[in-house]
N, CA, C and O atoms as a Tinker XYZ file with bonds, in Angstrom:
   532  protein
     1  N     71.233000    8.345000   34.905000    73     2
     2  CA    71.295000    7.926000   36.256000    64     1     3
     3  C     72.458000    8.693000   36.989000    63     2     4     5
     4  O     72.330000    8.943000   38.187000    81     3
     5  N     73.461000    9.030000   36.383000    73     3     6
     6  CA    74.660000    9.733000   36.979000    64     5     7
     7  C     74.638000   11.150000   36.810000    63     6     8     9
     8  O     75.533000   11.842000   37.297000    81     7
     9  N     73.622000   11.675000   36.114000    73     7    10
    10  CA    73.416000   13.141000   36.030000    64     9    11
    11  C     74.451000   13.839000   34.941000    63    10    12    13
    12  O     74.576000   15.063000   34.907000    81    11
    13  N     75.091000   13.069000   34.163000    73    11    14
    14  CA    75.996000   13.630000   33.070000    64    13    15
    15  C     75.318000   13.999000   31.759000    63    14    16    17
    16  O     75.976000   14.539000   30.869000    81    15
    17  N     74.033000   13.730000   31.611000    73    15    18
    18  CA    73.258000   13.994000   30.419000    64    17    19
    19  C     73.309000   12.872000   29.404000    63    18    20    21
    20  O     72.574000   12.899000   28.417000    81    19
    21  N     74.123000   11.932000   29.619000    73    19    22
    22  CA    74.104000   10.722000   28.726000    64    21    23
    23  C     73.135000    9.658000   29.114000    63    22    24    25
    24  O     73.070000    9.374000   30.310000    81    23
    25  N     72.356000    9.018000   28.242000    73    23    26
    26  CA    71.434000    8.077000   28.738000    64    25    27
    27  C     71.989000    6.764000   29.185000    63    26    28    29
    28  O     72.771000    6.143000   28.465000    81    27
    29  N     71.599000    6.314000   30.378000    73    27    30
    30  CA    72.124000    5.231000   31.030000    64    29    31
    31  C     71.152000    4.044000   30.829000    63    30    32    33
    32  O     70.065000    4.231000   30.281000    81    31
    33  N     71.531000    2.839000   31.263000    73    31    34
    34  CA    70.654000    1.734000   31.257000    64    33    35
    35  C     70.426000    0.964000   32.633000    63    34    36    37
    36  O     71.314000    0.766000   33.463000    81    35
    37  N     69.212000    0.596000   32.736000    73    35    38
    38  CA    68.780000   -0.111000   33.929000    64    37    39
    39  C     67.875000   -1.298000   33.455000    63    38    40    41
    40  O     67.027000   -1.158000   32.574000    81    39
    41  N     68.111000   -2.435000   34.081000    73    39    42
    42  CA    67.224000   -3.557000   33.725000    64    41    43
    43  C     67.116000   -4.402000   35.012000    63    42    44    45
    44  O     67.969000   -4.474000   35.896000    81    43
    45  N     65.835000   -5.076000   34.963000    73    43    46
    46  CA    65.576000   -6.000000   36.093000    64    45    47
    47  C     66.236000   -7.314000   35.838000    63    46    48    49
    48  O     66.339000   -7.738000   34.687000    81    47
    49  N     66.679000   -7.962000   36.853000    73    47    50
    50  CA    67.323000   -9.389000   36.608000    64    49    51
    51  C     66.427000  -10.381000   37.413000    63    50    52    53
    52  O     66.496000  -10.481000   38.638000    81    51
    53  N     65.594000  -11.094000   36.641000    73    51    54
    54  CA    64.576000  -11.949000   37.193000    64    53    55
    55  C     65.183000  -12.944000   38.206000    63    54    56    57
    56  O     64.723000  -13.129000   39.332000    81    55
    57  N     66.287000  -13.578000   37.677000    73    55    58
    58  CA    66.898000  -14.718000   38.351000    64    57    59
    59  C     67.835000  -14.298000   39.655000    63    58    60    61
    60  O     67.992000  -15.041000   40.625000    81    59
    61  N     68.380000  -13.100000   39.528000    73    59    62
    62  CA    69.246000  -12.645000   40.628000    64    61    63
    63  C     68.600000  -11.769000   41.716000    63    62    64    65
    64  O     69.191000  -11.414000   42.736000    81    63
    65  N     67.382000  -11.467000   41.415000    73    63    66
    66  CA    66.646000  -10.473000   42.385000    64    65    67
    67  C     67.379000   -9.298000   42.529000    63    66    68    69
    68  O     67.634000   -8.906000   43.668000    81    67
    69  N     67.829000   -8.553000   41.368000    73    67    70
    70  CA    68.629000   -7.460000   41.528000    64    69    71
    71  C     68.236000   -6.493000   40.244000    63    70    72    73
    72  O     67.609000   -6.933000   39.280000    81    71
    73  N     68.624000   -5.306000   40.334000    73    71    74
    74  CA    68.492000   -4.320000   39.234000    64    73    75
    75  C     69.985000   -4.074000   38.771000    63    74    76    77
    76  O     70.879000   -3.816000   39.577000    81    75
    77  N     70.191000   -4.181000   37.324000    73    75    78
    78  CA    71.483000   -3.963000   36.896000    64    77    79
    79  C     71.511000   -2.531000   36.212000    63    78    80    81
    80  O     70.631000   -2.152000   35.438000    81    79
    81  N     72.549000   -1.821000   36.558000    73    79    82
    82  CA    72.651000   -0.468000   36.034000    64    81    83
    83  C     73.942000   -0.337000   35.257000    63    82    84    85
    84  O     74.979000   -0.719000   35.799000    81    83
    85  N     73.974000    0.157000   34.064000    73    83    86
    86  CA    75.152000    0.324000   33.275000    64    85    87
    87  C     75.183000    1.768000   32.822000    63    86    88    89
    88  O     74.313000    2.214000   32.074000    81    87
    89  N     76.209000    2.511000   33.284000    73    87    90
    90  CA    76.384000    3.911000   32.774000    64    89    91
    91  C     77.046000    4.187000   31.436000    63    90    92    93
    92  O     78.042000    3.579000   31.043000    81    91
    93  N     76.447000    5.111000   30.789000    73    91    94
    94  CA    76.940000    5.545000   29.370000    64    93    95
    95  C     78.179000    6.458000   29.665000    63    94    96    97
    96  O     78.142000    7.381000   30.478000    81    95
    97  N     79.320000    6.100000   28.899000    73    95    98
    98  CA    80.508000    6.830000   29.025000    64    97    99
    99  C     80.463000    8.109000   28.147000    63    98   100   101
   100  O     81.343000    8.964000   28.246000    81    99
   101  N     79.477000    8.220000   27.333000    73    99   102
   102  CA    79.221000    9.346000   26.428000    64   101   103
   103  C     80.101000    9.201000   25.001000    63   102   104   105
   104  O     80.053000   10.057000   24.118000    81   103
   105  N     80.773000    8.186000   24.935000    73   103   106
   106  CA    81.570000    7.936000   23.731000    64   105   107
   107  C     81.167000    6.690000   22.926000    63   106   108   109
   108  O     81.926000    6.220000   22.079000    81   107
   109  N     79.931000    6.149000   23.208000    73   107   110
   110  CA    79.482000    4.869000   22.577000    64   109   111
   111  C     79.866000    3.692000   23.365000    63   110   112   113
   112  O     79.585000    2.578000   22.922000    81   111
   113  N     80.511000    3.824000   24.547000    73   111   114
   114  CA    80.851000    2.715000   25.445000    64   113   115
   115  C     80.145000    2.924000   26.656000    63   114   116   117
   116  O     79.690000    4.026000   26.963000    81   115
   117  N     80.023000    1.764000   27.454000    73   115   118
   118  CA    79.344000    1.699000   28.724000    64   117   119
   119  C     80.228000    1.113000   29.807000    63   118   120   121
   120  O     81.087000    0.276000   29.533000    81   119
   121  N     80.006000    1.577000   31.101000    73   119   122
   122  CA    80.711000    0.994000   32.220000    64   121   123
   123  C     80.334000   -0.417000   32.438000    63   122   124   125
   124  O     79.404000   -0.931000   31.816000    81   123
   125  N     81.085000   -1.089000   33.367000    73   123   126
   126  CA    80.617000   -2.530000   33.704000    64   125   127
   127  C     79.449000   -2.393000   34.641000    63   126   128   129
   128  O     79.364000   -1.488000   35.471000    81   127
   129  N     78.534000   -3.360000   34.459000    73   127   130
   130  CA    77.331000   -3.169000   35.214000    64   129   131
   131  C     77.468000   -3.270000   36.779000    63   130   132   133
   132  O     78.348000   -3.929000   37.333000    81   131
   133  N     76.578000   -2.604000   37.375000    73   131   134
   134  CA    76.510000   -2.694000   38.839000    64   133   135
   135  C     75.270000   -3.216000   39.183000    63   134   136   137
   136  O     74.240000   -2.819000   38.639000    81   135
   137  N     75.287000   -4.188000   40.158000    73   135   138
   138  CA    74.027000   -4.880000   40.594000    64   137   139
   139  C     73.590000   -4.303000   41.871000    63   138   140   141
   140  O     74.370000   -4.134000   42.808000    81   139
   141  N     72.219000   -3.972000   41.911000    73   139   142
   142  CA    71.685000   -3.396000   43.228000    64   141   143
   143  C     70.649000   -4.512000   43.644000    63   142   144   145
   144  O     69.955000   -5.070000   42.794000    81   143
   145  N     70.574000   -4.812000   44.982000    73   143   146
   146  CA    69.641000   -5.727000   45.472000    64   145   147
   147  C     68.264000   -5.168000   45.345000    63   146   148   149
   148  O     68.061000   -3.972000   45.553000    81   147
   149  N     67.258000   -6.037000   44.992000    73   147   150
   150  CA    65.888000   -5.644000   44.847000    64   149   151
   151  C     65.089000   -6.766000   45.263000    63   150   152   153
   152  O     65.670000   -7.769000   45.680000    81   151
   153  N     63.804000   -6.729000   45.202000    73   151   154
   154  CA    62.875000   -7.706000   45.612000    64   153   155
   155  C     63.019000   -9.048000   44.817000    63   154   156   157
   156  O     63.804000   -9.125000   43.872000    81   155
   157  N     62.238000  -10.116000   45.222000    73   155   158
   158  CA    62.205000  -11.351000   44.512000    64   157   159
   159  C     61.601000  -11.236000   43.082000    63   158   160   161
   160  O     60.659000  -10.466000   42.895000    81   159
   161  N     62.077000  -11.919000   42.150000    73   159   162
   162  CA    61.627000  -12.127000   40.935000    64   161   163
   163  C     61.118000  -10.869000   40.150000    63   162   164   165
   164  O     60.000000  -10.835000   39.636000    81   163
   165  N     62.004000   -9.854000   40.095000    73   163   166
   166  CA    61.630000   -8.633000   39.579000    64   165   167
   167  C     61.716000   -8.690000   38.091000    63   166   168   169
   168  O     62.652000   -9.256000   37.527000    81   167
   169  N     60.800000   -8.138000   37.494000    73   167   170
   170  CA    60.707000   -8.354000   35.953000    64   169   171
   171  C     60.668000   -7.004000   35.198000    63   170   172   173
   172  O     60.777000   -7.049000   33.973000    81   171
   173  N     60.526000   -5.830000   35.798000    73   171   174
   174  CA    60.414000   -4.609000   34.943000    64   173   175
   175  C     60.931000   -3.512000   35.858000    63   174   176   177
   176  O     60.851000   -3.567000   37.085000    81   175
   177  N     61.462000   -2.522000   35.178000    73   175   178
   178  CA    61.878000   -1.253000   35.894000    64   177   179
   179  C     61.221000   -0.007000   35.299000    63   178   180   181
   180  O     60.876000    0.046000   34.118000    81   179
   181  N     61.061000    1.027000   36.201000    73   179   182
   182  CA    60.692000    2.342000   35.793000    64   181   183
   183  C     61.614000    3.266000   36.370000    63   182   184   185
   184  O     62.050000    3.089000   37.508000    81   183
   185  N     61.956000    4.285000   35.629000    73   183   186
   186  CA    62.950000    5.292000   35.993000    64   185   187
   187  C     62.348000    6.636000   36.089000    63   186   188   189
   188  O     61.762000    7.052000   35.089000    81   187
   189  N     62.407000    7.415000   37.200000    73   187   190
   190  CA    61.913000    8.708000   37.374000    64   189   191
   191  C     62.572000    9.316000   38.668000    63   190   192   193
   192  O     63.249000    8.632000   39.436000    81   191
   193  N     62.329000   10.601000   38.841000    73   191   194
   194  CA    62.671000   11.106000   40.124000    64   193   195
   195  C     61.605000   11.031000   41.189000    63   194   196   197
   196  O     60.728000   11.870000   41.396000    81   195
   197  N     61.807000    9.928000   41.815000    73   195   198
   198  CA    60.685000    9.583000   42.784000    64   197   199
   199  C     60.751000   10.266000   44.103000    63   198   200   201
   200  O     59.749000   10.202000   44.814000    81   199
   201  N     61.781000   10.899000   44.516000    73   199   202
   202  CA    61.815000   11.569000   45.791000    64   201   203
   203  C     62.040000   13.101000   45.606000    63   202   204   205
   204  O     62.252000   13.812000   46.588000    81   203
   205  N     61.993000   13.580000   44.397000    73   203   206
   206  CA    61.890000   14.985000   44.138000    64   205   207
   207  C     63.246000   15.705000   44.366000    63   206   208   209
   208  O     63.242000   16.914000   44.594000    81   207
   209  N     64.394000   15.011000   44.313000    73   207   210
   210  CA    65.680000   15.542000   44.627000    64   209   211
   211  C     66.407000   15.974000   43.340000    63   210   212   213
   212  O     67.470000   16.591000   43.408000    81   211
   213  N     65.862000   15.666000   42.226000    73   211   214
   214  CA    66.415000   15.966000   40.834000    64   213   215
   215  C     67.293000   14.867000   40.234000    63   214   216   217
   216  O     67.775000   14.967000   39.105000    81   215
   217  N     67.492000   13.757000   41.081000    73   215   218
   218  CA    68.178000   12.605000   40.460000    64   217   219
   219  C     67.197000   11.540000   40.146000    63   218   220   221
   220  O     66.138000   11.406000   40.761000    81   219
   221  N     67.589000   10.781000   39.160000    73   219   222
   222  CA    66.743000    9.640000   38.704000    64   221   223
   223  C     66.861000    8.463000   39.641000    63   222   224   225
   224  O     67.946000    8.082000   40.079000    81   223
   225  N     65.668000    7.885000   39.941000    73   223   226
   226  CA    65.558000    6.746000   40.797000    64   225   227
   227  C     65.046000    5.527000   40.033000    63   226   228   229
   228  O     64.605000    5.684000   38.895000    81   227
   229  N     65.082000    4.356000   40.584000    73   227   230
   230  CA    64.606000    3.127000   39.877000    64   229   231
   231  C     63.501000    2.446000   40.754000    63   230   232   233
   232  O     63.685000    2.320000   41.965000    81   231
   233  N     62.420000    2.032000   40.185000    73   231   234
   234  CA    61.444000    1.294000   40.902000    64   233   235
   235  C     61.258000    0.040000   40.037000    63   234   236   237
   236  O     61.242000    0.134000   38.810000    81   235
   237  N     61.106000   -1.240000   40.728000    73   235   238
   238  CA    60.970000   -2.451000   40.035000    64   237   239
   239  C     59.872000   -3.221000   40.723000    63   238   240   241
   240  O     59.642000   -3.118000   41.928000    81   239
   241  N     59.205000   -4.002000   39.891000    73   239   242
   242  CA    58.078000   -4.835000   40.369000    64   241   243
   243  C     58.637000   -6.147000   40.837000    63   242   244   245
   244  O     59.605000   -6.643000   40.262000    81   243
   245  N     58.049000   -6.731000   41.876000    73   243   246
   246  CA    58.562000   -8.026000   42.501000    64   245   247
   247  C     57.420000   -8.904000   42.670000    63   246   248   249
   248  O     56.377000   -8.539000   43.213000    81   247
   249  N     57.634000  -10.119000   42.178000    73   247   250
   250  CA    56.556000  -11.163000   42.350000    64   249   251
   251  C     57.110000  -12.362000   43.209000    63   250   252   253
   252  O     58.208000  -12.875000   42.992000    81   251
   253  N     56.271000  -12.747000   44.176000    73   251   254
   254  CA    56.664000  -13.840000   44.990000    64   253   255
   255  C     55.342000  -14.568000   45.260000    63   254   256   257
   256  O     54.279000  -14.054000   44.911000    81   255
   257  N     55.392000  -15.781000   45.890000    73   255   258
   258  CA    54.286000  -16.576000   46.111000    64   257   259
   259  C     53.243000  -15.815000   46.926000    63   258   260   261
   260  O     53.442000  -15.596000   48.121000    81   259
   261  N     52.121000  -15.404000   46.296000    73   259   262
   262  CA    51.110000  -14.633000   47.029000    64   261   263
   263  C     51.376000  -13.158000   47.410000    63   262   264   265
   264  O     50.473000  -12.458000   47.866000    81   263
   265  N     52.592000  -12.715000   47.220000    73   263   266
   266  CA    52.943000  -11.415000   47.537000    64   265   267
   267  C     53.580000  -10.686000   46.271000    63   266   268   269
   268  O     54.529000  -11.137000   45.630000    81   267
   269  N     52.894000   -9.457000   46.001000    73   267   270
   270  CA    53.469000   -8.694000   44.840000    64   269   271
   271  C     53.828000   -7.341000   45.567000    63   270   272   273
   272  O     52.996000   -6.731000   46.238000    81   271
   273  N     54.983000   -6.964000   45.407000    73   271   274
   274  CA    55.675000   -5.673000   45.871000    64   273   275
   275  C     56.163000   -4.899000   44.866000    63   274   276   277
   276  O     56.203000   -5.320000   43.710000    81   275
   277  N     56.608000   -3.615000   45.233000    73   275   278
   278  CA    57.610000   -2.845000   44.496000    64   277   279
   279  C     58.763000   -2.443000   45.173000    63   278   280   281
   280  O     58.557000   -2.018000   46.309000    81   279
   281  N     59.969000   -2.463000   44.770000    73   279   282
   282  CA    61.208000   -1.991000   45.310000    64   281   283
   283  C     61.454000   -0.654000   44.768000    63   282   284   285
   284  O     61.220000   -0.443000   43.578000    81   283
   285  N     61.923000    0.303000   45.561000    73   283   286
   286  CA    62.285000    1.524000   45.153000    64   285   287
   287  C     63.696000    1.700000   45.458000    63   286   288   289
   288  O     64.038000    1.548000   46.631000    81   287
   289  N     64.589000    2.005000   44.561000    73   287   290
   290  CA    66.079000    2.170000   44.696000    64   289   291
   291  C     66.279000    3.823000   44.425000    63   290   292   293
   292  O     66.132000    4.339000   43.317000    81   291
   293  N     66.596000    4.460000   45.498000    73   291   294
   294  CA    66.827000    5.994000   45.460000    64   293   295
   295  C     68.238000    6.105000   45.062000    63   294   296   297
   296  O     69.155000    5.445000   45.551000    81   295
   297  N     68.352000    7.078000   44.044000    73   295   298
   298  CA    69.598000    7.386000   43.615000    64   297   299
   299  C     70.572000    8.092000   44.644000    63   298   300   301
   300  O     70.243000    9.130000   45.218000    81   299
   301  N     71.719000    7.504000   44.831000    73   299   302
   302  CA    72.676000    8.041000   45.987000    64   301   303
   303  C     73.886000    8.359000   45.363000    63   302   304   305
   304  O     74.951000    7.955000   45.828000    81   303
   305  N     73.814000    9.140000   44.215000    73   303   306
   306  CA    75.113000    9.633000   43.600000    64   305   307
   307  C     75.986000   10.403000   44.571000    63   306   308   309
   308  O     75.508000   11.342000   45.206000    81   307
   309  N     77.252000   10.035000   44.706000    73   307   310
   310  CA    78.188000   10.862000   45.409000    64   309   311
   311  C     78.514000   12.166000   44.753000    63   310   312   313
   312  O     78.226000   12.339000   43.569000    81   311
   313  N     79.073000   13.046000   45.431000    73   311   314
   314  CA    79.553000   14.258000   44.955000    64   313   315
   315  C     80.969000   13.898000   44.474000    63   314   316   317
   316  O     81.863000   13.623000   45.273000    81   315
   317  N     81.142000   13.909000   43.149000    73   315   318
   318  CA    82.511000   13.486000   42.582000    64   317   319
   319  C     83.734000   14.315000   43.072000    63   318   320   321
   320  O     84.759000   13.738000   43.436000    81   319
   321  N     83.631000   15.549000   43.080000    73   319   322
   322  CA    84.707000   16.426000   43.544000    64   321   323
   323  C     85.192000   16.526000   44.994000    63   322   324   325
   324  O     86.200000   17.129000   45.360000    81   323
   325  N     84.237000   15.775000   45.857000    73   323   326
   326  CA    84.481000   15.686000   47.310000    64   325   327
   327  C     85.329000   14.380000   47.522000    63   326   328   329
   328  O     84.886000   13.326000   47.980000    81   327
   329  N     86.657000   14.626000   47.104000    73   327   330
   330  CA    87.547000   13.401000   47.144000    64   329   331
   331  C     87.967000   13.012000   48.510000    63   330   332   333
   332  O     88.344000   11.862000   48.739000    81   331
   333  N     87.915000   13.970000   49.472000    73   331   334
   334  CA    88.248000   13.655000   50.856000    64   333   335
   335  C     87.101000   13.045000   51.689000    63   334   336   337
   336  O     87.320000   12.558000   52.798000    81   335
   337  N     85.880000   13.082000   51.134000    73   335   338
   338  CA    84.678000   12.588000   51.604000    64   337   339
   339  C     84.161000   13.241000   52.885000    63   338   340   341
   340  O     83.398000   12.633000   53.636000    81   339
   341  N     84.589000   14.500000   53.131000    73   339   342
   342  CA    83.999000   15.279000   54.235000    64   341   343
   343  C     82.663000   16.071000   54.150000    63   342   344   345
   344  O     82.226000   16.781000   55.056000    81   343
   345  N     82.039000   15.847000   52.880000    73   343   346
   346  CA    80.889000   16.499000   52.649000    64   345   347
   347  C     80.936000   17.974000   52.157000    63   346   348   349
   348  O     79.929000   18.610000   51.847000    81   347
   349  N     82.157000   18.432000   52.117000    73   347   350
   350  CA    82.460000   19.875000   51.770000    64   349   351
   351  C     83.545000   19.872000   50.683000    63   350   352   353
   352  O     84.433000   19.024000   50.595000    81   351
   353  N     83.351000   21.018000   49.790000    73   351   354
   354  CA    84.317000   21.136000   48.760000    64   353   355
   355  C     85.321000   22.172000   49.237000    63   354   356   357
   356  O     84.975000   23.333000   49.451000    81   355
   357  N     86.612000   21.728000   49.408000    73   355   358
   358  CA    87.784000   22.593000   50.025000    64   357   359
   359  C     88.932000   22.380000   49.284000    63   358   360   361
   360  O     88.919000   21.588000   48.341000    81   359
   361  N     90.036000   23.066000   49.638000    73   359   362
   362  CA    91.348000   22.920000   49.009000    64   361   363
   363  C     91.831000   21.481000   49.328000    63   362   364   365
   364  O     92.627000   20.934000   48.564000    81   363
   365  N     91.397000   20.894000   50.366000    73   363   366
   366  CA    91.868000   19.531000   50.678000    64   365   367
   367  C     91.507000   18.418000   49.601000    63   366   368   369
   368  O     92.171000   17.402000   49.396000    81   367
   369  N     90.303000   18.802000   48.930000    73   367   370
   370  CA    89.915000   17.809000   47.824000    64   369   371
   371  C     90.986000   17.933000   46.720000    63   370   372   373
   372  O     91.376000   16.913000   46.150000    81   371
   373  N     91.524000   19.271000   46.366000    73   371   374
   374  CA    92.570000   19.318000   45.441000    64   373   375
   375  C     93.784000   18.532000   45.824000    63   374   376   377
   376  O     94.440000   17.889000   45.004000    81   375
   377  N     94.076000   18.612000   47.179000    73   375   378
   378  CA    95.278000   17.839000   47.553000    64   377   379
   379  C     95.208000   16.413000   47.391000    63   378   380   381
   380  O     96.167000   15.733000   47.023000    81   379
   381  N     93.892000   15.895000   47.711000    73   379   382
   382  CA    93.676000   14.419000   47.512000    64   381   383
   383  C     93.868000   14.105000   45.976000    63   382   384   385
   384  O     94.542000   13.132000   45.638000    81   383
   385  N     93.326000   14.856000   45.137000    73   383   386
   386  CA    93.403000   14.701000   43.647000    64   385   387
   387  C     94.878000   14.631000   43.208000    63   386   388   389
   388  O     95.251000   13.817000   42.363000    81   387
   389  N     95.793000   15.601000   43.870000    73   387   390
   390  CA    97.188000   15.569000   43.471000    64   389   391
   391  C     97.899000   14.365000   44.025000    63   390   392   393
   392  O     98.842000   13.881000   43.400000    81   391
   393  N     97.516000   13.887000   45.102000    73   391   394
   394  CA    98.175000   12.759000   45.672000    64   393   395
   395  C     97.795000   11.531000   44.870000    63   394   396   397
   396  O     98.654000   10.708000   44.553000    81   395
   397  N     96.484000   11.390000   44.529000    73   395   398
   398  CA    96.052000   10.331000   43.753000    64   397   399
   399  C     96.924000   10.261000   42.350000    63   398   400   401
   400  O     97.550000    9.298000   41.907000    81   399
   401  N     96.794000   11.364000   41.883000    73   399   402
   402  CA    97.452000   11.542000   40.468000    64   401   403
   403  C     98.959000   11.135000   40.638000    63   402   404   405
   404  O     99.469000   10.322000   39.867000    81   403
   405  N     99.609000   11.674000   41.589000    73   403   406
   406  CA   101.087000   11.381000   41.851000    64   405   407
   407  C    101.367000    9.964000   41.928000    63   406   408   409
   408  O    102.362000    9.472000   41.395000    81   407
   409  N    100.513000    9.297000   42.580000    73   407   410
   410  CA   100.773000    7.775000   42.857000    64   409   411
   411  C    100.229000    6.883000   41.796000    63   410   412   413
   412  O    100.311000    5.659000   41.905000    81   411
   413  N     99.623000    7.520000   40.673000    73   411   414
   414  CA    99.127000    6.805000   39.611000    64   413   415
   415  C     97.804000    6.071000   39.918000    63   414   416   417
   416  O     97.425000    5.171000   39.169000    81   415
   417  N     97.119000    6.427000   40.970000    73   415   418
   418  CA    95.862000    5.907000   41.342000    64   417   419
   419  C     94.808000    6.371000   40.394000    63   418   420   421
   420  O     94.546000    7.562000   40.230000    81   419
   421  N     94.160000    5.299000   39.721000    73   419   422
   422  CA    93.133000    5.466000   38.812000    64   421   423
   423  C     91.790000    6.099000   39.317000    63   422   424   425
   424  O     90.857000    6.435000   38.588000    81   423
   425  N     91.841000    6.206000   40.643000    73   423   426
   426  CA    90.685000    7.074000   41.252000    64   425   427
   427  C     90.742000    8.446000   40.902000    63   426   428   429
   428  O     89.782000    9.189000   41.105000    81   427
   429  N     91.926000    8.877000   40.330000    73   427   430
   430  CA    92.052000   10.289000   39.846000    64   429   431
   431  C     91.602000   10.304000   38.374000    63   430   432   433
   432  O     91.588000   11.415000   37.845000    81   431
   433  N     91.263000    9.335000   37.691000    73   431   434
   434  CA    90.758000    9.441000   36.392000    64   433   435
   435  C     89.477000    9.821000   36.299000    63   434   436   437
   436  O     88.629000    8.967000   36.037000    81   435
   437  N     89.137000   11.080000   36.484000    73   435   438
   438  CA    87.803000   11.727000   36.579000    64   437   439
   439  C     87.115000   11.920000   35.135000    63   438   440   441
   440  O     85.920000   12.199000   35.037000    81   439
   441  N     87.910000   11.760000   34.088000    73   439   442
   442  CA    87.199000   11.767000   32.752000    64   441   443
   443  C     86.930000   10.362000   32.230000    63   442   444   445
   444  O     86.339000   10.195000   31.163000    81   443
   445  N     87.345000    9.394000   32.950000    73   443   446
   446  CA    86.956000    8.008000   32.722000    64   445   447
   447  C     87.529000    7.303000   31.444000    63   446   448   449
   448  O     87.009000    6.336000   30.888000    81   447
   449  N     88.708000    7.953000   31.059000    73   447   450
   450  CA    89.255000    7.278000   29.825000    64   449   451
   451  C     90.333000    6.256000   30.107000    63   450   452   453
   452  O     90.883000    5.683000   29.167000    81   451
   453  N     90.660000    6.002000   31.378000    73   451   454
   454  CA    91.526000    4.895000   31.700000    64   453   455
   455  C     93.022000    5.390000   31.837000    63   454   456   457
   456  O     93.946000    4.605000   32.051000    81   455
   457  N     93.180000    6.700000   31.703000    73   455   458
   458  CA    94.572000    7.333000   31.716000    64   457   459
   459  C     94.620000    8.563000   32.533000    63   458   460   461
   460  O     93.608000    9.265000   32.550000    81   459
   461  N     95.600000    8.899000   33.175000    73   459   462
   462  CA    95.779000   10.130000   34.056000    64   461   463
   463  C     96.424000   11.110000   33.186000    63   462   464   465
   464  O     97.553000   10.939000   32.725000    81   463
   465  N     95.633000   12.234000   32.943000    73   463   466
   466  CA    96.157000   13.220000   32.055000    64   465   467
   467  C     95.619000   14.568000   32.616000    63   466   468   469
   468  O     94.818000   14.590000   33.550000    81   467
   469  N     96.056000   15.613000   32.052000    73   467   470
   470  CA    95.538000   17.045000   32.383000    64   469   471
   471  C     94.009000   17.038000   32.319000    63   470   472   473
   472  O     93.358000   17.728000   33.104000    81   471
   473  N     93.428000   16.266000   31.394000    73   471   474
   474  CA    91.970000   16.279000   31.261000    64   473   475
   475  C     91.415000   15.873000   32.614000    63   474   476   477
   476  O     90.359000   16.391000   32.978000    81   475
   477  N     92.020000   15.010000   33.377000    73   475   478
   478  CA    91.396000   14.665000   34.698000    64   477   479
   479  C     91.275000   15.878000   35.563000    63   478   480   481
   480  O     90.248000   16.114000   36.200000    81   479
   481  N     92.433000   16.719000   35.583000    73   479   482
   482  CA    92.342000   17.969000   36.328000    64   481   483
   483  C     91.237000   18.906000   35.986000    63   482   484   485
   484  O     90.542000   19.478000   36.826000    81   483
   485  N     91.108000   19.037000   34.537000    73   483   486
   486  CA    90.013000   19.775000   34.090000    64   485   487
   487  C     88.716000   19.198000   34.492000    63   486   488   489
   488  O     87.877000   19.969000   34.960000    81   487
   489  N     88.436000   17.934000   34.373000    73   487   490
   490  CA    87.243000   17.341000   34.835000    64   489   491
   491  C     86.941000   17.680000   36.199000    63   490   492   493
   492  O     85.805000   18.015000   36.535000    81   491
   493  N     87.974000   17.604000   37.056000    73   491   494
   494  CA    87.837000   17.916000   38.541000    64   493   495
   495  C     87.309000   19.397000   38.697000    63   494   496   497
   496  O     86.283000   19.734000   39.287000    81   495
   497  N     88.133000   20.138000   38.108000    73   495   498
   498  CA    87.831000   21.644000   38.190000    64   497   499
   499  C     86.456000   21.985000   37.661000    63   498   500   501
   500  O     85.862000   22.900000   38.230000    81   499
   501  N     85.875000   21.374000   36.653000    73   499   502
   502  CA    84.514000   21.603000   36.289000    64   501   503
   503  C     83.510000   21.129000   37.230000    63   502   504   505
   504  O     82.500000   21.796000   37.455000    81   503
   505  N     83.749000   19.949000   37.819000    73   503   506
   506  CA    82.909000   19.260000   38.713000    64   505   507
   507  C     82.919000   20.157000   40.138000    63   506   508   509
   508  O     81.883000   20.397000   40.759000    81   507
   509  N     84.094000   20.560000   40.507000    73   507   510
   510  CA    84.257000   21.382000   41.724000    64   509   511
   511  C     83.484000   22.754000   41.531000    63   510   512   513
   512  O     82.806000   23.217000   42.448000    81   511
   513  N     83.614000   23.394000   40.291000    73   511   514
   514  CA    82.973000   24.580000   40.027000    64   513   515
   515  C     81.497000   24.434000   40.079000    63   514   516   517
   516  O     80.828000   25.370000   40.519000    81   515
   517  N     80.930000   23.335000   39.666000    73   515   518
   518  CA    79.464000   23.017000   39.603000    64   517   519
   519  C     78.898000   22.805000   40.997000    63   518   520   521
   520  O     77.723000   23.029000   41.287000    81   519
   521  N     79.860000   22.337000   41.871000    73   519   522
   522  CA    79.425000   22.183000   43.316000    64   521   523
   523  C     78.671000   20.782000   43.476000    63   522   524   525
   524  O     78.526000   19.980000   42.553000    81   523
   525  N     78.280000   20.633000   44.586000    73   523   526
   526  CA    77.588000   19.361000   45.001000    64   525   527
   527  C     75.997000   19.800000   45.466000    63   526   528   529
   528  O     75.742000   20.854000   46.048000    81   527
   529  N     75.031000   18.815000   45.103000    73   527   530
   530  CA    73.698000   19.228000   45.511000    64   529   531
   531  C     73.554000   19.166000   46.956000    63   530   532
   532  O     72.488000   19.481000   47.484000    81   531
């Protein structure tokens, strides 16, 4: 789901009318689940690139009194190296990373290990070099 090549999990939540997504950290552990609103009484999910943008999307079936529908949740992954959020990769993204790192802000933990190390800078450089879709 996050495009890193590690298989992630998505599950329908019948009681909460949501879809739960859990991302694979690639080391045998997973992130905390994130819930996304979906239709009523959803019971199954399908995962595929539904809009042709190269990212995996989720569809879920919904059942309600007399009305059966499908919810489509399009993948809206952010461009991780665009740290200043301006939609472009520039030197200012490096400056934001340096400031986050200097203040101990875990938003700079780009390798996801819970620590701020040189590996976070390397993860940023790799993501920056790969660019954004």
